[in-house]
DOPA-307662 format. One record per residue (C-alpha): residue number from 1; z, x, y. Coordinates in Angstrom, 3 decimals, m for minus. Each point is the difference from the previous one (the first is absolute). Layout:
% DOPA-307662
pt pos->NUM; Z->Z; X->X; Y->Y
...
This chain:
% DOPA-307662
pt pos->1; Z->234.453; X->132.587; Y->35.139
pt pos->2; Z->m3.166; X->m1.966; Y->0.347
pt pos->3; Z->0.163; X->m1.907; Y->2.492
pt pos->4; Z->m0.280; X->m4.275; Y->m0.188
pt pos->5; Z->m3.009; X->m1.770; Y->1.249
pt pos->6; Z->m0.146; X->m3.469; Y->1.252
pt pos->7; Z->m2.971; X->m1.698; Y->m1.320
pt pos->8; Z->m1.241; X->m3.736; Y->0.614
pt pos->9; Z->m1.606; X->m1.601; Y->m3.240
pt pos->10; Z->m3.284; X->m2.175; Y->m0.064
pt pos->11; Z->0.265; X->m2.706; Y->m2.325
pt pos->12; Z->m2.627; X->m0.349; Y->m2.768
pt pos->13; Z->m1.892; X->m3.052; Y->0.541
pt pos->14; Z->m2.432; X->m1.922; Y->m2.440
pt pos->15; Z->m2.620; X->m2.236; Y->1.514
pt pos->16; Z->m3.588; X->0.159; Y->0.819
pt pos->17; Z->m2.068; X->2.613; Y->2.194
pt pos->18; Z->m3.261; X->0.489; Y->0.581
pt pos->19; Z->m2.726; X->2.955; Y->1.295
pt pos->20; Z->m1.139; X->m0.305; Y->3.221
pt pos->21; Z->m3.106; X->1.624; Y->1.836
pt pos->22; Z->0.387; X->0.515; Y->3.667
pt pos->23; Z->m2.603; X->0.719; Y->2.735
pt pos->24; Z->m1.055; X->m0.348; Y->3.653
pt pos->25; Z->m3.435; X->m2.252; Y->0.609
pt pos->26; Z->m1.577; X->m2.008; Y->2.703
pt pos->27; Z->m0.539; X->m3.891; Y->m0.475
pt pos->28; Z->m4.042; X->m0.739; Y->0.042
pt pos->29; Z->m1.439; X->m3.687; Y->m0.326
pt pos->30; Z->m1.159; X->m0.934; Y->m3.266
pt pos->31; Z->m3.460; X->m0.807; Y->1.867
pt pos->32; Z->m1.400; X->1.265; Y->3.125
pt pos->33; Z->m3.447; X->m0.774; Y->1.912
pt pos->34; Z->m1.231; X->2.154; Y->2.487
pt pos->35; Z->m2.850; X->m2.191; Y->0.893
pt pos->36; Z->m3.407; X->1.437; Y->1.459
pt pos->37; Z->m2.841; X->m1.996; Y->1.087
pt pos->38; Z->m3.442; X->1.265; Y->m1.144
pt pos->39; Z->m1.692; X->m0.769; Y->3.383
pt pos->40; Z->0.568; X->1.787; Y->3.197
pt pos->41; Z->0.539; X->m2.995; Y->2.749
pt pos->42; Z->2.755; X->m1.146; Y->2.582
pt pos->43; Z->3.070; X->m2.459; Y->m0.908
pt pos->44; Z->m1.571; X->m3.256; Y->0.933
pt pos->45; Z->3.405; X->m1.786; Y->m1.511
pt pos->46; Z->3.257; X->0.787; Y->m1.411
pt pos->47; Z->1.962; X->m2.604; Y->m1.673
pt pos->48; Z->3.046; X->1.669; Y->m1.522
pt pos->49; Z->2.447; X->2.177; Y->1.855
pt pos->50; Z->2.578; X->2.804; Y->m1.423
pt pos->51; Z->2.506; X->m1.256; Y->m1.752
pt pos->52; Z->m1.936; X->m3.060; Y->m1.139
pt pos->53; Z->0.194; X->m0.992; Y->m3.908
pt pos->54; Z->m3.413; X->m0.323; Y->m1.758
pt pos->55; Z->m1.443; X->m1.375; Y->m3.058
pt pos->56; Z->m2.928; X->1.639; Y->m1.989
pt pos->57; Z->m3.678; X->m1.352; Y->1.563
pt pos->58; Z->1.388; X->m1.284; Y->3.229
pt pos->59; Z->m2.037; X->1.062; Y->3.032
pt pos->60; Z->1.832; X->2.819; Y->2.146
pt pos->61; Z->m2.994; X->0.534; Y->2.489
pt pos->62; Z->m3.305; X->m0.248; Y->1.017
pt pos->63; Z->m2.485; X->2.212; Y->1.580
pt pos->64; Z->m2.648; X->m0.818; Y->2.579
pt pos->65; Z->m3.331; X->m0.722; Y->m2.322
pt pos->66; Z->m2.966; X->m1.863; Y->1.836
pt pos->67; Z->m2.187; X->3.030; Y->m0.417
pt pos->68; Z->0.794; X->m0.174; Y->m3.664
pt pos->69; Z->m0.570; X->m3.829; Y->0.047
pt pos->70; Z->m3.358; X->0.418; Y->1.449
pt pos->71; Z->m1.275; X->2.561; Y->m2.603
pt pos->72; Z->1.508; X->m2.284; Y->m3.125
pt pos->73; Z->m1.993; X->m3.327; Y->1.541
pt pos->74; Z->m3.142; X->2.318; Y->0.299
pt pos->75; Z->0.344; X->0.824; Y->m3.439
pt pos->76; Z->0.868; X->m3.043; Y->m1.201
pt pos->77; Z->m3.477; X->m0.947; Y->2.004
pt pos->78; Z->m1.983; X->2.302; Y->m1.748
pt pos->79; Z->1.528; X->m1.216; Y->m3.754
pt pos->80; Z->m0.978; X->m3.123; Y->0.643
pt pos->81; Z->m3.504; X->1.166; Y->1.001
pt pos->82; Z->m0.196; X->1.826; Y->m2.946
pt pos->83; Z->1.094; X->m2.624; Y->m2.205
pt pos->84; Z->m2.540; X->m2.351; Y->1.456
pt pos->85; Z->m2.757; X->2.502; Y->m0.859
pt pos->86; Z->1.328; X->0.429; Y->m3.710
pt pos->87; Z->m0.119; X->m3.695; Y->m0.138
pt pos->88; Z->m3.695; X->m0.285; Y->1.239
pt pos->89; Z->m1.158; X->2.812; Y->m2.779
pt pos->90; Z->1.734; X->m1.540; Y->m3.057
pt pos->91; Z->m1.842; X->m3.487; Y->1.119
pt pos->92; Z->m3.418; X->1.442; Y->1.269
pt pos->93; Z->m3.254; X->m1.233; Y->m1.738
pt pos->94; Z->m2.111; X->3.119; Y->m2.146
pt pos->95; Z->m1.380; X->2.486; Y->2.933
pt pos->96; Z->m3.797; X->m0.297; Y->0.485
pt pos->97; Z->m0.781; X->3.095; Y->m1.532
pt pos->98; Z->1.860; X->m0.913; Y->m2.967
pt pos->99; Z->m1.983; X->m3.281; Y->m0.071
pt pos->100; Z->m3.352; X->1.942; Y->0.275
pt pos->101; Z->1.042; X->2.377; Y->m3.030
pt pos->102; Z->0.873; X->m3.429; Y->m1.728
pt pos->103; Z->m3.641; X->m1.355; Y->0.712
pt pos->104; Z->m1.732; X->3.298; Y->m1.026
pt pos->105; Z->2.017; X->0.086; Y->m3.391
pt pos->106; Z->m1.359; X->m3.217; Y->m0.332
pt pos->107; Z->m3.072; X->0.418; Y->0.448
pt pos->108; Z->m0.477; X->3.285; Y->m2.151
pt pos->109; Z->1.466; X->m1.637; Y->m2.633
pt pos->110; Z->m3.087; X->m2.691; Y->0.211
pt pos->111; Z->m2.422; X->2.976; Y->m0.124
pt pos->112; Z->1.625; X->1.744; Y->m3.058
pt pos->113; Z->m0.375; X->m3.494; Y->m1.625
pt pos->114; Z->m3.536; X->m0.641; Y->0.923
pt pos->115; Z->m1.367; X->3.619; Y->m1.011
pt pos->116; Z->2.343; X->m0.388; Y->m3.439
pt pos->117; Z->m1.993; X->m2.918; Y->m0.941
pt pos->118; Z->m3.442; X->1.377; Y->0.705
pt pos->119; Z->0.914; X->3.092; Y->m2.023
pt pos->120; Z->0.614; X->m2.217; Y->m2.926
pt pos->121; Z->m3.126; X->m2.164; Y->0.797
pt pos->122; Z->m2.272; X->2.861; Y->m0.126
pt pos->123; Z->1.858; X->1.324; Y->m3.162
pt pos->124; Z->m1.414; X->m2.668; Y->m1.708
pt pos->125; Z->m3.563; X->m0.246; Y->1.653
pt pos->126; Z->m0.215; X->3.647; Y->m0.897
pt pos->127; Z->1.012; X->m0.321; Y->m3.526
pt pos->128; Z->m2.383; X->m2.853; Y->m0.288
pt pos->129; Z->m3.216; X->2.215; Y->1.754
pt pos->130; Z->m0.264; X->m1.889; Y->2.876
pt pos->131; Z->0.786; X->2.394; Y->2.637
pt pos->132; Z->m0.442; X->3.910; Y->0.191
pt pos->133; Z->3.288; X->2.321; Y->m0.281
pt pos->134; Z->m0.306; X->0.890; Y->3.598
pt pos->135; Z->0.660; X->m3.518; Y->1.101
pt pos->136; Z->3.148; X->0.216; Y->m2.129
pt pos->137; Z->1.240; X->3.310; Y->1.446
pt pos->138; Z->m0.333; X->m1.782; Y->3.656
pt pos->139; Z->2.154; X->m2.524; Y->m1.021
pt pos->140; Z->2.524; X->2.945; Y->m1.561
pt pos->141; Z->m0.134; X->1.732; Y->3.458
pt pos->142; Z->0.605; X->m3.116; Y->2.450
pt pos->143; Z->3.109; X->m1.120; Y->m2.753
pt pos->144; Z->1.593; X->3.989; Y->0.703
pt pos->145; Z->m0.270; X->m0.301; Y->3.643
pt pos->146; Z->1.493; X->m3.340; Y->m0.272
pt pos->147; Z->2.730; X->1.048; Y->m1.991
pt pos->148; Z->0.703; X->2.877; Y->2.431
pt pos->149; Z->m0.200; X->m2.274; Y->3.216
pt pos->150; Z->2.575; X->m2.528; Y->m2.033
pt pos->151; Z->2.341; X->2.614; Y->m0.483
pt pos->152; Z->m0.328; X->1.315; Y->3.615
pt pos->153; Z->1.227; X->m3.475; Y->1.170
pt pos->154; Z->2.589; X->m0.347; Y->m2.427
pt pos->155; Z->1.464; X->3.132; Y->0.904
pt pos->156; Z->m0.233; X->m0.685; Y->3.743
pt pos->157; Z->1.218; X->m3.484; Y->m0.754
pt pos->158; Z->3.174; X->1.219; Y->m1.349
pt pos->159; Z->0.457; X->2.759; Y->2.621
pt pos->160; Z->0.138; X->m2.554; Y->2.494
pt pos->161; Z->2.226; X->m2.650; Y->m1.830
pt pos->162; Z->2.457; X->2.819; Y->m0.848
pt pos->163; Z->m0.009; X->2.404; Y->3.209
pt pos->164; Z->m1.292; X->m2.059; Y->3.164
pt pos->165; Z->2.047; X->m2.618; Y->0.061
pt pos->166; Z->3.133; X->1.019; Y->m1.701
pt pos->167; Z->0.215; X->2.857; Y->2.322
pt pos->168; Z->m0.091; X->m2.326; Y->3.208
pt pos->169; Z->3.135; X->m1.862; Y->m1.625
pt pos->170; Z->1.484; X->3.446; Y->m1.263
pt pos->171; Z->m0.313; X->1.057; Y->4.101
pt pos->172; Z->1.435; X->m3.589; Y->1.317
pt pos->173; Z->3.059; X->0.837; Y->m2.500
pt pos->174; Z->0.588; X->3.408; Y->1.079
pt pos->175; Z->m0.003; X->m1.350; Y->3.743
pt pos->176; Z->2.589; X->m2.555; Y->m0.560
pt pos->177; Z->2.245; X->2.226; Y->m1.929
pt pos->178; Z->m0.348; X->2.396; Y->3.145
pt pos->179; Z->1.014; X->m2.400; Y->2.252
pt pos->180; Z->2.811; X->m1.622; Y->m2.188
pt pos->181; Z->1.569; X->3.759; Y->0.327
pt pos->182; Z->m0.728; X->0.211; Y->3.503
pt pos->183; Z->1.772; X->m2.894; Y->0.570
pt pos->184; Z->3.273; X->0.640; Y->m2.294
pt pos->185; Z->0.208; X->3.067; Y->1.459
pt pos->186; Z->m0.211; X->m1.504; Y->3.613
pt pos->187; Z->2.675; X->m2.792; Y->m1.056
pt pos->188; Z->2.228; X->2.856; Y->m1.213
pt pos->189; Z->0.000; X->2.240; Y->3.318
pt pos->190; Z->0.758; X->m3.797; Y->1.641
pt pos->191; Z->2.876; X->m0.717; Y->m2.452
pt pos->192; Z->1.362; X->3.581; Y->1.077
pt pos->193; Z->1.097; X->m1.106; Y->3.472
pt pos->194; Z->2.307; X->m2.625; Y->m1.662
pt pos->195; Z->3.040; X->1.939; Y->m1.331
pt pos->196; Z->2.299; X->m1.252; Y->m2.838
pt pos->197; Z->3.309; X->1.106; Y->m1.458
pt pos->198; Z->m0.291; X->1.640; Y->m3.534
pt pos->199; Z->3.549; X->m0.525; Y->m0.359
pt pos->200; Z->2.991; X->m2.273; Y->0.503
pt pos->201; Z->2.629; X->1.606; Y->2.425
pt pos->202; Z->0.578; X->0.938; Y->3.573
pt pos->203; Z->m1.995; X->1.270; Y->2.620
pt pos->204; Z->1.798; X->3.375; Y->0.662
pt pos->205; Z->m2.298; X->1.495; Y->2.302
pt pos->206; Z->m2.909; X->m1.030; Y->2.687
pt pos->207; Z->m0.965; X->2.682; Y->2.324
pt pos->208; Z->m2.713; X->m1.976; Y->1.672
pt pos->209; Z->m0.557; X->m2.715; Y->2.258
pt pos->210; Z->m2.436; X->m2.572; Y->0.869
pt pos->211; Z->m3.343; X->1.365; Y->1.509
pt pos->212; Z->0.590; X->3.366; Y->m1.240
pt pos->213; Z->m2.419; X->1.991; Y->m2.500
pt pos->214; Z->0.856; X->0.153; Y->m3.899
pt pos->215; Z->m1.688; X->3.050; Y->m1.332
pt pos->216; Z->m1.339; X->m0.324; Y->m3.271
pt pos->217; Z->2.388; X->1.652; Y->m2.388
pt pos->218; Z->2.866; X->m0.032; Y->2.022
pt pos->219; Z->3.005; X->m1.971; Y->m1.098
pt pos->220; Z->0.132; X->m3.126; Y->2.407
pt pos->221; Z->2.846; X->m1.751; Y->m1.099
pt pos->222; Z->3.123; X->1.012; Y->m2.623
pt pos->223; Z->1.182; X->m2.392; Y->m2.893
pt pos->224; Z->3.166; X->0.567; Y->m2.062
pt pos->225; Z->1.097; X->m1.896; Y->m3.316
pt pos->226; Z->3.946; X->0.865; Y->0.921
pt pos->227; Z->1.059; X->m2.887; Y->m2.013
pt pos->228; Z->0.905; X->3.005; Y->m2.776
pt pos->229; Z->0.457; X->3.265; Y->0.786
pt pos->230; Z->m0.505; X->3.299; Y->m1.884
pt pos->231; Z->1.865; X->3.094; Y->m0.152
pt pos->232; Z->m1.962; X->2.778; Y->m1.536
pt pos->233; Z->2.019; X->3.072; Y->m1.359
pt pos->234; Z->m0.735; X->3.067; Y->m2.157
pt pos->235; Z->2.419; X->0.703; Y->m2.695
pt pos->236; Z->0.165; X->2.971; Y->m2.815
pt pos->237; Z->m1.462; X->m1.043; Y->m3.155
pt pos->238; Z->3.518; X->0.567; Y->m1.710
pt pos->239; Z->1.745; X->m2.687; Y->1.942
pt pos->240; Z->m3.185; X->m2.585; Y->m0.711
pt pos->241; Z->0.910; X->0.257; Y->m3.641
pt pos->242; Z->3.166; X->m1.866; Y->1.305
pt pos->243; Z->m1.624; X->m3.332; Y->1.834
pt pos->244; Z->m2.624; X->m2.413; Y->m0.788
pt pos->245; Z->m2.283; X->m2.969; Y->2.216
pt pos->246; Z->2.675; X->m2.776; Y->0.715
pt pos->247; Z->2.810; X->2.878; Y->0.294
pt pos->248; Z->2.443; X->m1.570; Y->2.786
pt pos->249; Z->0.445; X->2.511; Y->3.311
pt pos->250; Z->1.439; X->m0.182; Y->3.091
pt pos->251; Z->m1.196; X->0.936; Y->3.612
pt pos->252; Z->2.511; X->1.551; Y->2.797
pt pos->253; Z->m1.758; X->m1.261; Y->3.441
pt pos->254; Z->0.881; X->1.692; Y->2.934
pt pos->255; Z->2.109; X->m3.027; Y->1.939
pt pos->256; Z->1.061; X->m2.152; Y->m3.506
pt pos->257; Z->3.338; X->0.120; Y->m0.712
pt pos->258; Z->m0.666; X->m0.961; Y->m3.684
pt pos->259; Z->m2.970; X->1.652; Y->m2.579
pt pos->260; Z->m2.940; X->m2.328; Y->0.218
pt pos->261; Z->m1.048; X->m0.720; Y->m3.913
pt pos->262; Z->m3.299; X->0.746; Y->m1.402
pt pos->263; Z->m1.517; X->0.966; Y->m3.456
pt pos->264; Z->m2.507; X->2.362; Y->m1.470
pt pos->265; Z->m3.360; X->m1.473; Y->0.222
pt pos->266; Z->m2.530; X->3.106; Y->m1.040
pt pos->267; Z->0.399; X->3.262; Y->m1.671
pt pos->268; Z->m2.808; X->2.704; Y->0.346
pt pos->269; Z->m1.533; X->0.574; Y->m3.173
pt pos->270; Z->m0.729; X->3.649; Y->0.940
pt pos->271; Z->1.478; X->2.595; Y->1.248
pt pos->272; Z->m0.745; X->0.905; Y->3.521
pt pos->273; Z->m2.054; X->2.977; Y->0.024
pt pos->274; Z->1.480; X->2.062; Y->3.244
pt pos->275; Z->3.827; X->m0.753; Y->m0.856
pt pos->276; Z->0.149; X->m0.858; Y->m3.476
pt pos->277; Z->2.101; X->m3.134; Y->0.971
pt pos->278; Z->m0.611; X->m3.667; Y->m0.828
pt pos->279; Z->m0.686; X->m2.542; Y->2.392
pt pos->280; Z->1.751; X->m3.364; Y->m0.548
pt pos->281; Z->0.221; X->m3.058; Y->2.173
pt pos->282; Z->2.868; X->m1.586; Y->0.962
pt pos->283; Z->m0.672; X->m4.006; Y->1.072
pt pos->284; Z->2.176; X->m1.871; Y->2.398
pt pos->285; Z->m0.443; X->m3.638; Y->0.742
pt pos->286; Z->m0.284; X->m0.260; Y->3.287
pt pos->287; Z->m0.208; X->m3.915; Y->1.126
pt pos->288; Z->2.604; X->m0.414; Y->2.440
pt pos->289; Z->m1.655; X->2.768; Y->2.093
pt pos->290; Z->2.963; X->2.266; Y->m0.179
pt pos->291; Z->m1.729; X->3.298; Y->m0.960
pt pos->292; Z->m2.701; X->1.568; Y->2.454
pt pos->293; Z->m2.949; X->2.205; Y->m1.477
pt pos->294; Z->0.666; X->3.470; Y->1.026
pt pos->295; Z->3.642; X->0.173; Y->m0.331
pt pos->296; Z->1.128; X->2.896; Y->m1.741
pt pos->297; Z->2.632; X->m0.591; Y->m2.729
pt pos->298; Z->2.093; X->1.480; Y->m3.178
pt pos->299; Z->m1.112; X->m1.170; Y->m3.253
pt pos->300; Z->2.493; X->0.122; Y->m2.757
pt pos->301; Z->m1.252; X->m1.621; Y->m3.285
pt pos->302; Z->1.826; X->m1.218; Y->m2.739
pt pos->303; Z->m1.165; X->1.696; Y->m3.549
pt pos->304; Z->1.447; X->0.345; Y->m3.321
pt pos->305; Z->3.286; X->m1.687; Y->m0.752
pt pos->306; Z->2.651; X->0.481; Y->m2.298
pt pos->307; Z->2.420; X->m2.299; Y->m0.822
pt pos->308; Z->4.140; X->0.850; Y->m1.825
pt pos->309; Z->m0.634; X->3.433; Y->1.569
pt pos->310; Z->2.683; X->2.439; Y->0.531
pt pos->311; Z->0.159; X->0.668; Y->3.661
pt pos->312; Z->2.216; X->2.570; Y->2.125
pt pos->313; Z->m0.035; X->0.705; Y->4.203
pt pos->314; Z->m2.370; X->2.218; Y->0.315
pt pos->315; Z->2.303; X->2.324; Y->1.779
pt pos->316; Z->1.719; X->0.799; Y->m3.543
pt pos->317; Z->m3.245; X->1.347; Y->m1.157
pt pos->318; Z->m0.375; X->3.931; Y->0.246
pt pos->319; Z->m2.591; X->2.207; Y->m0.842
pt pos->320; Z->0.115; X->3.460; Y->m1.945
pt pos->321; Z->m1.936; X->2.716; Y->1.009
pt pos->322; Z->m2.265; X->m0.593; Y->m2.953
pt pos->323; Z->m0.757; X->m3.609; Y->1.154
pt pos->324; Z->1.750; X->m1.422; Y->m2.424
pt pos->325; Z->2.529; X->m2.754; Y->0.977
pt pos->326; Z->3.926; X->0.111; Y->m0.045
pt pos->327; Z->3.159; X->m1.960; Y->1.024
pt pos->328; Z->3.495; X->0.942; Y->0.034
pt pos->329; Z->2.575; X->m2.506; Y->m1.913
pt pos->330; Z->3.885; X->0.091; Y->m0.018
pt pos->331; Z->1.301; X->0.737; Y->m3.544
pt pos->332; Z->2.769; X->m1.339; Y->m1.582
pt pos->333; Z->2.335; X->2.945; Y->1.137
pt pos->334; Z->m1.122; X->m0.747; Y->3.638
pt pos->335; Z->m2.258; X->3.149; Y->0.361
pt pos->336; Z->m3.806; X->0.003; Y->1.002
pt pos->337; Z->m2.675; X->0.000; Y->m2.500
pt pos->338; Z->m3.560; X->0.848; Y->0.107
pt pos->339; Z->m2.200; X->m2.773; Y->m2.068
pt pos->340; Z->m3.614; X->0.519; Y->m0.105
pt pos->341; Z->m2.106; X->m3.370; Y->0.333
pt pos->342; Z->m3.709; X->m1.239; Y->m0.595
pt pos->343; Z->m0.928; X->m1.989; Y->3.255
pt pos->344; Z->m2.432; X->m2.621; Y->m0.144
pt pos->345; Z->m1.050; X->m2.064; Y->3.241
pt pos->346; Z->1.524; X->1.117; Y->3.549
pt pos->347; Z->m0.068; X->m1.811; Y->3.144
pt pos->348; Z->1.486; X->0.950; Y->3.171
pt pos->349; Z->3.372; X->m0.986; Y->m0.606
pt pos->350; Z->0.483; X->m0.377; Y->m3.753
pt pos->351; Z->m1.112; X->1.893; Y->m3.500
pt pos->352; Z->m0.904; X->m1.237; Y->m3.613
pt pos->353; Z->2.275; X->2.109; Y->m2.500
pt pos->354; Z->m1.889; X->0.021; Y->m3.230
pt pos->355; Z->2.918; X->2.080; Y->m1.761
pt pos->356; Z->2.428; X->1.964; Y->0.629
pt pos->357; Z->2.395; X->m2.642; Y->1.686
pt pos->358; Z->1.714; X->m3.063; Y->m1.355
pt pos->359; Z->1.735; X->m3.141; Y->1.837
pt pos->360; Z->3.509; X->1.532; Y->m0.576
pt pos->361; Z->m0.864; X->3.417; Y->1.234
pt pos->362; Z->1.689; X->1.172; Y->3.528
pt pos->363; Z->m2.828; X->1.353; Y->1.789
pt pos->364; Z->0.867; X->1.481; Y->3.383
pt pos->365; Z->m1.629; X->m0.637; Y->3.034
pt pos->366; Z->1.065; X->1.739; Y->2.675
pt pos->367; Z->1.964; X->3.405; Y->m0.181
pt pos->368; Z->m1.939; X->1.353; Y->m3.347
pt pos->369; Z->m2.290; X->2.109; Y->1.646
pt pos->370; Z->0.207; X->3.816; Y->m0.692
pt pos->371; Z->2.788; X->m1.184; Y->m2.268
pt pos->372; Z->1.050; X->2.337; Y->m2.928
pt pos->373; Z->0.357; X->m1.468; Y->m3.299
pt pos->374; Z->3.781; X->m0.488; Y->m0.997
pt pos->375; Z->1.006; X->0.191; Y->3.219
pt pos->376; Z->3.187; X->m2.510; Y->0.688
pt pos->377; Z->m0.823; X->m3.070; Y->1.964
pt pos->378; Z->1.476; X->m2.887; Y->1.007
pt pos->379; Z->m1.605; X->m3.248; Y->0.889
pt pos->380; Z->0.112; X->m1.395; Y->3.612
pt pos->381; Z->m1.418; X->m3.314; Y->m0.132
pt pos->382; Z->m1.988; X->m1.809; Y->m3.066
pt pos->383; Z->m3.600; X->m0.469; Y->2.040
pt pos->384; Z->m1.092; X->m4.050; Y->m1.066
pt pos->385; Z->m4.232; X->0.749; Y->0.385
pt pos->386; Z->m0.494; X->m3.777; Y->m2.065
pt pos->387; Z->m0.943; X->m1.810; Y->3.235
pt pos->388; Z->m1.908; X->3.259; Y->1.752
pt pos->389; Z->m3.901; X->m0.813; Y->m0.204
pt pos->390; Z->m2.896; X->2.258; Y->0.740
pt pos->391; Z->m0.157; X->0.030; Y->4.084
pt pos->392; Z->m3.666; X->1.216; Y->m0.054
């Protein structure tokens, strides 16, 4: 005779159930600046201590800068001298050589005009038979010489006009530009001795003291914006499909009794090449500084929600060798009945049953494992899981 097996039932409930995605992460600040000086110099004075709150643009420390200040002053003097020379060249009179070239041009033009008139006069006299042809030829030769002299004077005057004076102005302008560049560089180097915060936040590290030498390229002060902290998690691509930017999340933080609220702020558009996972940022507001950067946390993201779902306790769900799911139920004859089911969302404590179970079915919660179909059963306690939530 087949023995009678005592079982407990799990109530089939209807309600909301959501996909959850879990991972571990470390809290990092939304912004962090490890500030490095651009010049090597002893620290003249720190204006902030570790733990101080600072604002963007606030002066944090100064470096000794007497040498750089003197260089800037020297370059400023050189710039003013170059500027004065440029103004002088711009306002200066025409050079002596240019004046002489203008005089030579004027004299050559007069000789040209005179010889031209002589040729014209002798041409008429020759036509009248008043002078021999050699006198006309002599006048023409003199005219050609005057013409050549005029052309040479014109070329020389043009060269003096376009080259000599303009070259001096251009040289003065070039020196002014060079002096301006040297001055700008000297002022920039001087400004590097005043180190300011690039972000709002708190001073989290200050390894040096007044008088110690700050090395260029080595952080001298670290500022973190901890008003918002980020937990960066890497999750499988399939799980990413269940969440989106703005999805609710919680952080389980060591030392805190209750989960800390957060939400998804960024989902990477590409897979990580090394792990084939997707990086997801979970953002937690931290205006009261309850969280600390560097704290390890457990992240739970709430994904796709299904309303009015048929829900069973996860302990009532069984898995066959081929991976399919089924439940054991109590038939009208008080015998065990095996029923295949289709499962949707699963959490740590509950499962959504898409098909195979109705609200009126008596699903075995405990005692159904390895129970053969048609085995007589006795219901010991009717469980009510309506009040049970997911205790993640």
